[in-house]
C-alpha positions in Angstrom: 83.7 63.3 143.6 86.3 66.4 143.8 89.7 65.1 141.9 92.7 65.0 144.6 95.0 68.5 145.1 98.0 66.7 143.8 95.9 65.6 140.7 94.4 69.3 140.0 98.3 70.6 140.9 99.3 68.2 137.8 96.6 69.1 135.6 97.4 72.8 136.0 100.9 72.5 135.6 100.1 70.2 132.4 97.8 72.7 131.1 100.4 75.4 131.6 103.2 73.9 130.5 101.0 73.3 126.7 100.6 77.0 126.3 102.3 78.1 123.7 103.9 81.2 125.6 106.6 81.4 128.0 105.8 81.4 131.3 107.9 81.7 134.5 106.5 82.3 137.8 108.2 82.8 141.5 107.4 82.8 144.6 107.7 86.3 147.3 111.5 85.2 148.1 112.1 85.6 144.1 112.8 81.6 144.0 111.4 79.9 140.5 108.2 77.7 141.0 107.1 77.4 137.8 108.9 77.1 134.5 107.9 75.9 131.1 109.2 74.3 128.1 108.8 77.6 125.9 110.4 79.6 128.6 113.2 77.3 128.8 113.3 77.2 124.9 113.6 81.3 124.6 116.8 81.6 127.4 117.9 78.6 125.8 118.3 76.6 129.2 117.1 73.3 130.6 113.8 73.5 133.1 115.8 71.5 135.9 118.6 74.5 135.6 116.0 77.1 136.5 113.5 75.7 138.5 114.2 76.3 142.6 117.0 78.9 142.3 116.6 82.4 142.8 116.1 84.1 139.8 119.2 86.3 139.9 121.3 83.0 140.5 120.0 82.0 137.0 120.5 84.9 135.4 123.6 86.5 136.8 123.0 89.6 133.9 119.9 90.6 136.3 119.7 92.8 139.1 117.3 93.5 141.9 116.6 96.6 139.5 116.4 95.2 135.9 114.6 91.8 136.7 110.9 93.1 136.2 109.5 89.8 138.2 111.3 91.2 141.2 110.3 94.7 140.7 106.7 93.2 140.6 107.3 91.4 144.1 108.4 95.3 145.3 105.8 97.1 143.9 103.1 95.0 144.1 102.2 96.3 141.1 101.3 94.8 137.5 103.9 95.7 134.3 102.1 95.1 130.9 103.7 94.9 127.6 107.4 95.7 127.7 109.8 94.6 125.1 112.6 93.1 125.6 115.3 92.3 123.3 118.5 89.9 124.7 120.7 87.3 123.6 120.2 84.0 125.1 122.2 81.4 126.5 122.9 79.7 123.2 124.0 83.3 121.5 120.6 83.8 119.9 118.7 87.1 119.8 115.1 86.7 121.1 112.7 89.5 121.0 109.9 89.2 123.3 106.7 91.0 124.5 106.2 90.6 128.2 103.6 90.9 130.9 104.5 90.7 134.5 101.7 90.2 137.1 101.7 89.9 140.9 100.3 86.5 142.7 97.8 87.3 145.2 95.8 85.2 147.6 93.2 88.0 149.2 95.5 90.7 149.8 98.8 88.9 150.5 101.3 88.7 148.0 103.0 85.1 147.0 105.1 85.7 144.1 104.8 86.5 140.6 104.3 85.6 137.3 105.5 86.4 133.7 104.0 85.6 130.7 106.4 86.1 127.5 105.3 86.2 123.6 108.1 85.5 121.1 107.8 87.4 118.1 111.4 87.1 116.6 110.3 85.2 113.6 107.6 88.4 112.9 110.7 90.8 113.4 112.9 88.6 111.2 110.3 88.8 108.9 109.7 92.4 108.8 113.4 93.2 108.6 113.7 91.1 105.5 110.8 93.1 103.9 112.5 96.0 104.8 115.9 95.2 103.6 113.9 94.0 100.2 112.0 97.3 99.8 115.8 98.9 100.1 117.0 96.8 97.4 114.1 97.1 95.3 114.8 101.4 95.8 118.5 100.9 94.8 117.4 98.8 91.4 117.5 102.0 88.5 113.6 102.4 87.4 112.9 101.9 83.8 110.8 104.7 82.2 106.8 104.4 83.2 107.7 101.5 85.6 104.7 101.3 88.0 106.9 100.4 91.5 104.6 98.0 93.9 101.3 98.5 92.9 98.7 96.4 90.4 95.8 98.4 90.5 94.6 101.7 88.2 90.6 103.8 88.2 90.5 101.5 84.8 90.4 98.3 87.3 87.4 99.9 89.7 84.1 98.9 88.0 80.9 100.2 89.4 77.7 101.5 87.7 76.6 102.9 91.2 76.5 107.1 91.0 78.0 107.1 94.3 81.0 105.0 94.1 81.2 107.0 90.3 81.7 110.2 92.5 84.2 108.8 95.0 86.0 107.3 91.7 86.3 110.8 89.9 87.0 112.9 93.1 90.1 110.7 94.0 91.3 110.7 90.5 91.1 114.6 90.9 93.2 114.4 94.2 95.5 112.1 92.6 97.5 115.2 91.1 98.2 116.5 94.8 100.4 115.4 97.5 98.2 115.6 100.8 97.1 113.1 102.9 94.1 111.1 102.3 92.0 109.0 104.4 89.8 106.1 103.1 87.8 104.1 105.0 85.0 101.1 104.0 83.9 97.9 105.2 85.9 94.9 104.6 86.1 93.8 101.3 85.0 97.1 99.3 88.2 97.6 97.4 90.2 100.1 99.5 93.6 99.1 98.6 92.3 98.9 95.1 91.3 102.4 95.4 94.5 103.6 96.9 96.9 102.0 94.4 95.0 103.6 91.8 95.7 107.0 93.4 99.1 106.5 93.8 99.5 105.3 89.8 97.6 108.2 88.2 99.9 110.5 90.6 103.4 111.8 89.6 105.0 109.0 92.3 104.2 106.3 90.2 107.4 106.0 89.3 108.8 105.9 93.3 108.0 103.2 95.9 104.5 102.1 97.0 105.0 100.3 100.5 101.9 99.5 102.4 101.9 98.6 106.1 98.9 96.9 108.1 99.1 98.4 111.3 97.0 95.7 113.1 98.7 93.2 115.0 102.1 94.7 115.7 103.3 95.4 118.8 103.9 99.0 119.4 107.7 99.1 119.6 108.1 96.8 116.5 105.6 98.7 114.4 107.8 101.9 115.6 110.9 100.6 114.1 109.4 99.6 111.1 107.8 103.2 110.2 111.1 104.9 111.8 114.1 102.8 111.4 117.1 102.0 114.1 120.8 102.8 114.8 123.0 100.0 115.9 123.1 99.9 119.7 119.5 101.6 120.0 118.5 98.5 121.9 119.8 94.9 122.0 120.1 93.4 118.8 119.5 96.6 116.6 121.4 97.6 113.4 121.1 100.3 111.0 118.3 100.0 109.2 115.6 102.6 107.0 112.5 102.7 108.1 109.3 102.9 105.9 109.1 106.9 105.7 112.7 106.5 104.4 112.1 103.9 101.6 109.2 105.6 100.8 110.6 108.7 100.1 109.7 110.6 96.7 106.6 108.0 96.7 103.5 106.8 98.8 103.2 105.2 102.1 99.9 103.4 102.8 98.7 102.6 106.1 96.2 100.1 106.4 93.8 99.7 109.8 95.8 103.2 111.3 93.1 102.8 114.2 94.7 99.6 115.6 97.8 101.7 115.7 98.6 102.3 119.4 97.6 106.4 120.3 101.0 106.9 122.0 102.6 105.9 118.2 99.9 107.8 116.5 101.5 110.9 118.0 104.6 110.2 116.6 103.2 109.8 113.2 101.3 112.9 113.4 104.6 115.0 113.8 105.8 113.4 111.1 103.1 114.4 108.8 103.2 118.2 110.2 106.7 118.3 109.4 108.2 115.7 107.6 111.1 114.7 109.6 111.8 111.4 110.4 114.3 110.2 113.1 115.7 106.6 113.6 115.1 105.2 116.8 117.8 106.1 118.8 119.6 108.3 116.3 120.4 112.0 116.8 120.2 113.0 113.1 116.9 113.2 111.5 115.7 112.9 107.7 113.3 115.1 105.5 111.0 112.7 103.7 109.1 113.6 100.9 106.2 110.8 101.4 102.7 110.6 100.5 101.0 109.3 103.4 97.6 107.2 102.4 95.4 105.5 105.8 92.5 103.4 105.8 90.1 102.0 108.2 87.2 99.6 108.3 84.9 101.6 110.4 84.0 105.1 110.5 87.1 107.9 111.6 84.6 109.3 114.1 83.5 106.5 115.6 86.8 105.7 115.9 88.0 109.2 117.7 85.0 108.6 120.2 86.2 105.0 121.2 89.7 106.7 121.7 91.2 104.2 118.9 91.8 107.1 116.6 93.8 110.8 118.2 91.6 113.7 117.4 93.9 115.9 116.3 95.5 113.2 114.0 92.3 112.6 112.2 92.2 116.4 111.3 95.6 116.0 110.1 94.6 113.1 107.5 90.9 114.2 106.9 92.2 116.1 104.1 90.5 114.2 101.5 88.1 111.5 102.8 87.1 108.8 100.6 84.4 106.6 101.8 83.8 103.6 99.7 80.2 102.5 100.2 79.1 98.6 100.7 78.3 96.7 97.9 74.8 96.0 99.7 74.2 99.5 99.0 75.1 99.5 95.4 73.3 96.7 94.3 73.7 97.7 90.6 77.4 96.5 90.9 76.6 93.4 91.7 75.6 91.9 88.0 78.6 93.9 86.4 81.4 92.5 89.0 79.8 89.1 88.7 80.1 88.7 84.9 83.9 90.4 85.4 84.7 87.8 87.9 82.9 84.4 85.4 85.5 86.2 82.9 88.3 86.1 84.9 87.7 82.4 86.0 86.9 81.0 82.9 90.1 82.8 81.6 92.1 80.9 84.6 90.2 77.9 84.7 90.7 77.5 80.9 87.2 77.0 80.0 84.1 78.6 78.1 82.5 81.4 79.9 78.9 79.6 81.3 75.3 81.6 81.1 74.4 82.1 84.6 70.6 81.1 85.9 68.2 83.8 86.7 67.6 82.0 90.4 71.4 83.1 90.8 70.9 86.5 90.0 68.3 86.8 92.1 70.0 85.1 95.0 72.8 87.2 94.5 70.7 90.6 94.4 69.2 89.8 97.5 72.4 88.7 99.5 73.8 91.4 101.6 77.2 90.7 101.5 79.0 91.4 104.3 82.2 90.5 103.1 81.4 92.7 100.1 83.3 92.7 96.8 85.7 90.2 97.9 83.1 87.8 99.2 81.2 87.9 95.6 84.5 87.4 93.9 85.2 84.0 96.3 81.6 83.1 95.6 82.1 83.0 91.8 85.3 81.3 91.8 83.8 78.4 94.4 80.5 78.7 91.5 83.2 78.2 88.8 85.2 75.4 90.3 81.9 73.6 90.9 79.9 74.1 87.4 80.4 71.3 85.0 78.4 71.8 81.9 77.1 75.7 80.5 75.1 77.3 82.9 75.9 78.0 86.5 72.8 77.6 89.0 71.8 78.0 92.3 73.4 74.8 93.1 76.7 75.7 92.7 76.5 78.6 94.6 77.9 78.4 98.3 75.1 76.9 100.4 74.9 80.1 103.3 73.8 81.7 100.3 71.3 79.9 99.4 70.1 79.3 103.0 70.3 82.8 103.3 67.5 83.4 100.4 65.0 80.8 101.9 65.4 82.7 105.4 64.6 86.0 104.0 62.2 85.6 101.4 59.3 85.9 103.9 60.7 88.6 105.6 61.7 90.6 102.4 58.0 91.0 101.1 57.2 92.9 103.9 60.3 94.6 104.4 60.2 96.2 100.4 58.5 99.5 101.1 60.9 100.1 103.8 64.4 102.7 103.3 67.5 101.1 103.6 68.8 101.8 107.1 71.6 103.6 105.9 69.8 106.0 104.2 66.8 106.3 106.7 69.6 107.0 109.6 70.8 110.1 107.2 67.7 111.3 106.3 66.8 111.6 110.0 70.1 113.2 111.0 69.3 115.6 108.1 66.1 116.7 109.6 67.7 117.3 113.3 70.4 119.0 112.2 68.2 121.7 110.1 65.7 121.5 113.6 68.9 122.5 115.6 70.2 125.2 113.5 66.8 126.7 112.8 66.4 127.3 116.8 69.9 128.5 117.1 69.8 131.0 114.2 72.4 129.0 112.7 74.8 128.6 115.5 76.8 125.7 114.5 77.9 125.5 118.5 74.6 126.0 120.1 73.2 123.7 117.7 75.7 121.0 118.4 75.0 121.6 122.4 71.2 121.3 121.5 72.2 118.2 119.6 74.7 116.7 122.4 77.5 116.3 120.0 80.9 117.8 119.7 81.1 120.7 117.4 83.7 119.1 114.8 80.9 116.3 114.7 78.2 118.2 113.6 81.0 120.4 111.2 81.9 117.3 109.9 78.1 116.2 108.9 76.8 119.6 107.6 79.7 119.5 105.4 79.0 115.8 104.5 75.5 116.6 103.7 76.0 119.9 102.0 74.5 121.6 104.5 74.4 125.5 104.8 74.5 127.2 108.1 74.7 131.0 108.9 78.0 131.3 111.4 
């Protein structure tokens, strides 16, 4: 039996009212037909002060031109992700990201709805971080003091030949100030490597500032990076951005591929000339900052998917560092296991236990999608459960032992296979060699034969240290 229309409307209103984003809907005449508690809290109003009234009557500061709801009704076109900063009726500054959509039944426009996400708290916390960074920078540094970092190259534990090459290369390039691009899966130790580069450089007494580019609105990220001047928008104050605060030191931008493309172009300009202009300012600042960026997937894949600007990629890719995943450097697993056991033995104040051989076999068989971070948490889990002198298989997280049972049969069949990464690389090398032979070493023609961009082919030739005629 279908529910009554009235019950359906009440259910819909209850659902919309429980959403934690502000929702304001008007009909085609601009009269409010829905206004939830979150929207009322944003505006410092009561729902009954808004419901059933024209939007310009309720919000006299708005006009036909400035109201996004009325603009959408007029143009019948959606407006996405617009930043809004305003002072509500209670005098509190509110920062929102708004999306306004037309409401249609068939081809007929019947109204518009605005969905606003409040990020005032995130912005407040970000501004507090900037203020704190400013205060830290103002404090005179003592000799040999390292600012904002913990790790050095001695903390990178590895027996992997490939990873040791990367480590030595990173030590060499730490002397210079060119950009560095670090990429590797989540948990491989990207920030550890980045901090080591900073601490081994001549900038080690200057600030090391980290900013994750993911999950922040473009406008907030832009103001964090470049700073603001008072009056540039409602509620804006004079505040230095991260580039100014990192002057003389290192700015580490993590998950750079999450940065909006438009903001990437502004970042590119700063990298080119070292000049930063605060939002709304006429005066510019010359900064001396080494920029290191990181991402958890191949930068070329990000370029192909339009997540990373191609020109920014080539500007950042002065020193590329690819950290191999833990499953491709299994020789590091026993070494890291011993290190983490020692670490947690000290913090848990207990004797270092022995490790059953079955445990080692299980750790070596597992694929470690979370890499070193996952291994660390696995040892922490085991150390919190062991009450004797030996870590056994029963102390490991259940998903590890279940995976071992599932894979034990298939491992026997696949033992003769190459690792997928190695197989792919060998196939790429063969195809590149064949294409270069057929085109007499002409990279452009070889790229056309392989149906990939010329830059991609050149990158792979350099990566595999292959030669070409021209």
